[in-house]
N, C-alpha and C positions, 0 to 999 in steps of 0.2 A: 581584471572583469569589469567592465564598467558596471555592469549590472541589467544593463536596459537590451545590447544582442541589436539585431537585427530586425527584430518587430515579424516578424515569417509570419503568415499566414498557416491556415491548416492542409492546404492543396503544395503551396510552394517549400513548409518548412518539413511537413512530416508525410502525408501523402508520397509525394513523386521522388524523395531520396527513398521512401521505402519497398513501394510498388517497383522503382529500375532496380533494386539491389535484391528483389523477388525474382524478379524476371531477368533474369541474370544468364550468365556461361553455362549451367547446371541444365535449365530448360530447353536451350538449342543442341547443346554437345550431348548430353546425357537423356534425352527423354525418351528416345528409339532403342538406344539399349538396352533403359530398363524395361520397355516396354519387351525387348525379345530375351530376355533372362526371365523374369517371373512371369510372361503376360498378363491378360489386361484384368483382370480380375486382381488379381493383387499388385497391380500398379495403381491399381485404384486404390487399396487400401493402403498402399504406400502412401500415396497423397493426401486420404483422409486422416491416419493417421499424424503424419509429419505438420497440417495444417493444424492440429488438433491443440498439440501442443500449441503451436504460435497462438491459434485464438481462444484458449486457454490466458496463457500469458499475455493477454494483448487484453482484456478482459482485466485481468488483474491487475496492469497497469493502467488501464481507467480509470478501476476503480480509484488506485494508488495516487491520480495526478489529480482527481478530480476532490481529494480530502487535503490537501496539500500543495503549497506555494513548492512548485519545480523549480529547482534550477538548472543549471550547466551539469553537463556529465551525466546524464539520463539513466543508467540502468542503478551505476553506480551510487549517484544522486538519493534514489528513490528507497535503494534495501541498505544504506550507510544511516536515512534518518528513520526507516522501520525499524532495521536488527539492530541498527550500532554501528558508532565507524570501525571497529574493529573488521566484523564481518562484511560491512561495506568496502574496505580495506583490502581484506582478503581473496575478496572479489573481481573491485577495482583496476589493482594492479594485472591479471590475471587477461582481464577482460583487453584493458591497453594493449599489453601485448597482442594476442589474438587479433583486434584490429588492423595492429599495424600491420601483422604477421598480413592478416589478408589482403595487406595493399598489394604485397607481393603477388601474391594466387591467384590476383583478378590479370594481374597484371602480364604478367607472367601466360595466364592464359592468350589475351589476348596476341603476346608476342610471338607464342610458336602458332598461333591459327594464321598471322598474319605470316611467318614464314612456310607454312605450308603451300600458299599461294603464292610467294616471292618467285620471280624468272631465276633461271639459276644463276646467267650473268651477274643480276642485286645482288644474290645471295653471294657468290663469290664475291666483290667488292666488300660486304660486309666481313666477311671472314679475314681478310686482309689486315683488318686493324688487328687480328688477333685474338679476340674474344668467338665465341661463341654468340654467333644469330641472337638467337631469343635471347640473350645479355646483353648484347647491346642493343635492342630495339624494348628490349624491358625497364634498361635504367636510361634513355632518353624520355621512355613514355614516362617516366617516372619522378624523371625532372619537370617534364611539362609542366605533370599531376600536381608538383611538391609546389612549383609557384605561384599555381593557378588558387591551390588551397591559402598557399601563404598571403597572400595579399589579398584575397577577397571570397568570404563563402557566398557571397550575392551574386558576383559572377560566375562560381563554381553554380548553383542554382540556377541559374538562368538558363547557364548552358544545355542544365539534366532538362528542359522541355520541349527541346529541339529530339532530342537520344528518346526520350517517351511517346516522342510522336511518331517516331522512326521503328520503333517497339510493335505501338498498336498497328502502323500500318504491313508490318509484316506479319503480322497474327493474322490479317486478311491477305494479304498473298497466299499465304501458307493455307488455310481455311478454305481457299479458290483453286487449291492445285490438282497436282491431277496425279492418277492411279500408278505405280509400281514394283512393273514384273518381276522376278530373275530371266535370266538373257536365256536365251533357247540352251544355253549349251551347257549352261552350269543345273539348268530342272535335274537332272537324272544323278549329276554325280553329290546333290549338295549332302552330305551326313548329317541329319541331328544331331546335335550337340545339347547337352545338359548344361540348363542355367545354372546360375551362380546362385547361393545360399539368398536367402529374404531379406535378415538382418545385414548380410551384408551390402546387397543391390539398395537397401535403405539405410544404409552410411552414407555412402556416396550419394543418394536425392539429396538429405537431409537439406545441406547446406542451400538447397534453392529457397528452404522458407523462412531463414533465420534473417529475412532485409529488415524486421523491425527495427532492429539497434539501430539503424541508421537515421529512422525518422525521432527517436526517442534519443539519439548523440545530441540532435539536433536541440532539447528541451530547451537549452538555457535563451534561445533565440529568438524564442516565439514569442508573439505576440501578447497571447491567450492559451498557457501549454494548460489549463486543465479543459478546457476546450478542443481544442484542436490536437492532443495526442490521442484522445480516445475515439474522435472520429477520423480523423485522420490513419488512424495504426487498423482500426476493427474495419476501415473500407478498403483498407490495402491487400488485409488478408484473407474480407471474403471476395475481392476482384482477382487473387491471384486463384481462388479454389476453383473459378467459375475458370479461368482458363489452363489453369490447369489438370482438370476433369476434361476436358471438353480436346485437348490433346493429343492425350494416348489415346483416347474413342476413336479420335480421326484419322491418326497413325494406321490404329488396327484397321482403319477402312481403304484405307488407300496404298498402305505399305503391303503385295503378298508375297515378300520374300524377308523372311526370317532373319539372312544371312546379313540382310543390308541394315536390316536395325540392329543385327550386335555390334557392327563391325564400320562402320560406313558414320561417323560420327554426325556431318552434317548433312543427314537422314531431310530433316525441314526442309532445307535448301535443295535437293531434290524436287519434292512432290510441288513446295511453290510454284505458280506459276510465275514469277521473279524471283532468281533465287539469289541474285548480286543483293536483294535488298535484304534477305537473312543473313548476308554475309556482311553487308553494315550494321546489321539490325545488330549482331552478333558482339562487335566490337562496339559500339554506344554504351552494351551491355554492360560488357565489362569494364570499357572506359567508367561508365557509371559507379557500377560497381565500385572499385578503386577509388573511386573520386568519395562515393560514402565516405568508403571506410577515411579514408583521407582524411573526412570532415569531424566523422565520430570520434576517431579515437584523442588528435589533438586535446578534443573539447572532453574527453573522461578525465586525459594527464590534467587537465587544469583545473576541473574539481578534485582531486586529488590534490594537488597544488594549493588550494583554496581554503582543503580543511586543514592542512601542513602532514597530508605523509608523506608525500613527498616534498621537496625543497620550495617555496612559497614563489621561488623567483623564477620555476619552471612552468605559473601558472597568469604572468604578467598580459596582458591583451593590450594590443595595439589598434588605434585606425577607431572609426567610428562604433567598429560593432565588438569591439573587444578582442580581436584574431587572436589565438593564442599562438604566435609565433615560434617561441622559443619549444612548447610541446610540439609545434608544426615538424619543427629539425630536427629533433628526436625523433618524432614516428618515419620522416624520412629517411633516416639513418637504417631504423631496425629492418625498415621492411627493403632496403637496397640490398643488407645483409641478405636477406631471402630473397630476395632475387639475383645475387653472387652464389647463392649457395647452388639455384636452379633445378631442385626438386625439395618441394612438401610432404610428398607422401609419409613419411615416417612421422612427422610434429603432426603435419593436419590432422588425426585424430584427436590428438591432444588439444588442439583448439577447438575444435567441435567441443567438447565437453566444459572449455570455459562457459563456450554458448551457451548449450545447456547446461551449469551450474549457474548462469548469472539469471537465463528465464528459472530454474528452479526457486532459484531465494527470492524471485520477483512473484512466484505465485506462494511462497510461502510466507515474507511478507504480509500480501491482503487476506490471506486464511489465518493468520492470528492479532490482525489488526480487528478483522471480522468476528472470529472465536470469541475474543477477549470484551469487544464493542466497548469500549471507554466511552465518557461523552462525547471527545476530539474525535471519534469516528463517524462521520458524518460524510459520505461521499454524496457527490449528486449522480457518480454513476454507481448505482445497487449490484453490487455480487454476491451472492453468497459460499461463504469462506470453504464450506464442501467444494464447491468447482473451482476454488483457488488453491484448495489442498489437494484434488484431485491433479489438476498441472501440476502441482509439485512432483507428486507421487509418477504421475506418466513420466515425466525428464527422467528422474528417476532409473527406473525400469528399464527407460531406450537407453539411457547411457553404458547397464551394465549389458545390455544386449549387443547396442554397436560393437563397447570394445571393453572388456571387464579391467584388462591392466592398463587402459590409459584414463579409465574412469578413479584408477587406484590414484595415479599418478599428478590429474587431476585435482582431487578429494585432498591426498597429502599435500600437495603443493599449495592450495587454500589454507588448510591447517597450521600448516609452519610458518604462514605470512600472517595469521590470527593468531598467533602464538607469539609470531616477531612482534607485535602490536601492544600486546599485551603486556611484554617483558616480566611474564611475573613465572612462578612456580609454585607447586601446590603440592603440603604434604600433609598426609590423611594420618593417623595412627587409627587402624582399623581394628575393627571388635569380629562382632558379628556382620556378615557381608550388608546384609540387609538393612539394619538398622545404623551400621555406619557411613552407609552408603549417604540416608535419608541425612545423618546429621552431619555430610561434610557437605550436604547440598545447603542446605538452613543457615551451616557456620560462613559459607563462603560468599550466600544473598544476605544476610544481613548484616555484614561485614563492609558489604560489596555497597547495600542501601546507605551504611552508617558516614560512608565519603560521597551523599548524591544528592544534592537534594530532589526533591520530586518538583518537576514542571506541569503547570496546567494540561498538559496535552495527557500528559498520565493519569493523571489527576482521579482516582474513585473512591469514595467516602467507604471510612473505616470506622464501623458504628461502634460506639457502647451503648446499651438501651436496657435504661431500668426501669422494670415491671410492675413492683414491687408483688404482689399476688399474679406471680405470671399467667394459671388460673384466668385472671376475672377482667385482665388487659393482655389478652391472648393477641389484641391485633394491633398493639404497638410491635410485638414480635414480626408479624405476620408483612405491619409495614414495613417492619427492618428486613427482613427478608427478600422484599419485594424491591430494596432497592439496590440490597448489597449483590444480590442474582446469583450468588455464587462467587462471585468475581472477588471481592473487595473484602477486608476478615470483620465479620460481626459477633459483639460476644453479649451475653445476656446476661444481667447483673440482677443479682439479689440483696437488695440490705438487708439484714436481720436489727431487729431492736433487742433482743434475748444473746443472751452469749451464751452458746453453741457449745457442746465439744466437739472437738475436730473431727470424729466419726459420725455421726448425729450432721454436723455440715457437709461432710463429701456425703451422704445417703442422700440429703439432699440435693447437692448437686447432682448425682447423677438418674437420681429423680426426674428431675426436670430436665437431662441430658438423655436419658429412654424419653421420653416427654415429644421433647423435638424431633428424633429421628424417628417416633413414631410416625412424627407431622410429614416425615420427610425436608424437615431444615437443618441444614450444618451449621452453628454456633457453636462459640469457645460460653463455657456455663463459671460463671463467679460467684460466689458466695463470700460475702463478708458480712463484721458484725461492727455497731455503732449502738453508741448512746438514741442518737435521732440518725432519720432517714438521710437527710440533709447533709451531716455529719458524714456521711459513710457514702455518701454520693460524691461529695468534694476530695474525700480522703480516693478515691481510685482514682477522679478525674486529676488527682495531681500524680498516683504514684504507679497506675496500672499500665503496662505495656511492657516490653524489650527491646532497649534500645531505639534501633527507626521504625517494629510494627508496634505503633501502638495507634489507641485509636486517637481521628482528628475529627468526631463526629459526637455531639455528646445527643442520644433521642431520649424523651424522655415523654408523660401526658401531663398535663396540668393540675395543680393543686389547688382548691377551692376552700382551702381552709386556710384562715387568712391569719391566725397564730401561725401558721408557717410562712405568711407571704415576705417575713425580712430575710429569714433564712433562705429564702429561696432564693432573694435576689442577692445574695451574698454568695449563692450556686454561679449562677451569671456573671456575676462580676469575678468570679472564679474562673471558669471559662473564659470570658472576652480576655482576660489578662493570660493567660494559657495558649491563644492564637489558637482554639479549640472552637469548632463552630456548632449552635444547638439548634435543635428542630423540639419544639415544644409542640405537642400533638394535643388537640381540645376534642374530647368526645362530641358527640354524635348521635342523637336519636334511632341516626341508621344503622349505627352496628348493636346487630343484636349478637349475629350467631361467629361474629368475628369478620376481619377486613382483608379479603387474597383477592379484591380488585376484580373491578368484568370489564367483559370486550366492551369497545363501543359506547364506553361511559366517558364523562366530563371533567375536564378539570380547568377546574376557573385560576389564574396567577394574577394578582393583583401589578398593576408596576407601582411600585415608589420611587423614597424620591436615593434611600440606602444607594451607594454606589455598588456595591459585590451582594447584597441580597437577593437582588434580582437575578443575575448573571448563575445563585446559585439554584435559584427556585428554578431556572430552564435548566440549570443541566440535573436536578431532580427528577425532574415531571421526562424528560428525555428518556432517565433511564428507564425509569417508572414505565415509559410508555413500549419500550424496545424489550422489556419482557413477557413472557406468557402470558401471564393475568390483565395485563392494562394492554395489552398491545389493540391498536385502531382505537386507542379512546382520543376524545377532541381537547386539544389547548385553546384554551382562549383566554387571550392578554388580554385586559383591561383597566382600564385606567380615567381616572375624574380629572374634568378639567373645570376650570370654572365661566365659561365663557361658549357660546357657539364659535368663535371669532376663533377662536385657537383651535376647535374640535380638529377639523381640517388640517391642518399645521402636522399636531399630534397621530393621529393616526397614520399621515405621509411616514413621519420618521421613524414610528414602531413600526409598519411594512417593510423602511428598508429596513431596516435592523435582521428585524426576520428572513428577509431575501438571503442577504450579504452572510448569513451565520444560518443559512440553507438548513433551518425549522419550520416545520411543518405546524402554522399555526394560526387562528383566527385571530380579527382584532375589532375591541370595540372600546369606545371611546364615549364615555358617558358626560355630557354635560349638567354639572349643579348648578345650576344658574338661580334658582331660588336659596343658598342658601344651604342648603339641610345637614347636617350633619352623615360627614361619605359614610360611615359604621352601618348608617340606613339604607342609605344606597346599594350600599356593597351587600347589605344581606338581600333588598329585595332581586340586586340581580342576581346573588348566584344560591338562591330558594333552591333552584331546582340541581345544581352542579352536583357533583358526584366525592368535588377533593376540592379541595383550597388549597392554593398557594398566598402568603402573606408574607412579609418582613416584621419582623420585630426590631425593637431600639437597641440598640448598643450602648454597655452601659461606658456612658460616656467618663472622664475625669469628672465632669460639674456633678455626679450624679452620685448619691450616697442609697443606702439599701432602702433608706425612708421615699426616700425622692422615686427610685425604680419600684417598691413595696405598691407605690401610689399611682405609676403606669401600669401595674400589671393586674393591681384590682382593675383599673379603668380598663384593659384589653381582656377580659376575664368578662364585663359586665356589658359590652358593646358587642362583642362575638355573640353572646349566647342565644342560644338557639339558629347560629348556623349549623349547615354540612356541616362534614370532618374539615378540619382545618390541622394544615400545615404550616406553626409560626418557623418563620427562617432565621435565624442570626448567621450572618458568614462571620466568625472570627480567624477562621485561618490566615497562615500570611503564605497568599497564595492571590496573584487578581484573576480573580473566577472570568471574569470578560474577558481576557486573553484564549479561551476554551471555546470562544467563539471569534476568533479574529481568524 
């Protein structure tokens, strides 16, 4: 696949295939039957619950789509990128089979409806070929659709505009329709029949709302997926819900014969002023739904091939749009087998489970991302994680209600695929059940992390904070807690200059731990001894941690004792050489009762020249602002230029950066035309700020502890009298810029 596709827009690429698959066979052939079985109130409840599942999934899909560059494969692509390749494949493969057999389902529906109106002599001619008419007509229809999908998705989608117009025309003639009364000789003889169970009727209706997979399956061929997927999907869901609410209401008004509702699949044709338009629309809906699956299934398989889940040759693209012709042939073969089988009633519930499984995992993906909220989670379309979680749980609930056995089969098959993908076996030596389970989880997580490099998307600071007398510098712990937000690892360390016994150090550790718990802060407490504090700090920097679980960011307060500057510089050198980040917190007169943050505060971030300091500062500011204590605070990105001429260009460049990175920030460019000391301008500009981020010089090869000590002394002098400063030195082997790409 060429990666560019057809560059479809929202209406053509998402709304049209989605709404056509939603407004399909079930709407025309089963709405009267649903109404006749459960009545109007419960019909509206069925429509609402079914649509609510799709709506929740559409919201989650929109959040995921606006937080990542969406490639081909739709649901599989998003799930695999959020929950991992193994889970994505475990859903993607069943989803591909469900979409492929769905082709035969819609084609069979079309052929069976056509057979019902063919004249007897034509049916006799078809029978002369030795096949059931439904199979022969279905096979011919499948070949025609296959050729259309094989050579060009663009032609296929253009043909769907005609069908879309026909469907809406059929709705117009239906809502202009006539009343239906029972025949005179039947009124006295009809005996009321009990309706079918609610959840059985729900199971029959539910496929009517699964059309968002069609638009989602075209994600790789969209010009702007992050815009088109949310707008097109949600518009299709809301439009269909409005129509689905009106149809049963109108049927209940116009049809006065319950027997007709139950036994006449074409009751909408009887109500409509021009019934033949309903029949044409039904055929168009059947064909369009089949085509939607014919376009989506090969692209799901193509995405699986591109990720090497299945042989790569299957994903080869042809033509201008990178059409997956080999994958289309495979989909055609599966659909043909479904048509020949002729009866899909046995496998239909299992296929429905696979669709619901993909919806469930899409919702879980968005829920986990929102709950964990790493700096890389910045969707343009924001959905609270609890909404996505509710969608996932509703999917599970409905799956169990529709068909418990089919749910077990679908889940078991997905689990089997997952373990085949993983190709691993777990061996445990159980002791205490609870402790053993925790140890097994920790063991496998650590082993897994040791073989996997952390990437920018999942980056989060694991803090090692040195507090000295922790009650005196409690604001350092509060700041560290505000940054970690109980998602990253936080270790509070104290270095003792006197050699205490193990028991006394353990008592001190427990005292600090108890104090943290009283304050509601979760952290690991580490106590160590050294002749000098800086020696103890360097020792922990070198040795603290377990395997891949170790601090990547060191947080310390400033030291103003000049005799410690050299050793302090050696500590910075060690931090840089071990690829760890450093946060030096400069105390402010504003800090008296501690540092807990406040709403509607102002953070000033000074844009410097360091390649990595600035994006790390932005990442830290985003983490703080996403927490409860600093939510709603303003972020002002500031920089200094030397001339008025460069002010506008600099402001424009910063604004473009902020916009592309989806950061809510203000821009302020200060002109230093008089050649003043930049630190004086910074002091004046940030005098009213609550928190200041600025970069700190890296310990370069040409530096020595003496030269860096001079830099540090100058830094302290120049920032004297500032509000609270967090000086950031990004030394981790990480391209922080990718967090915002």
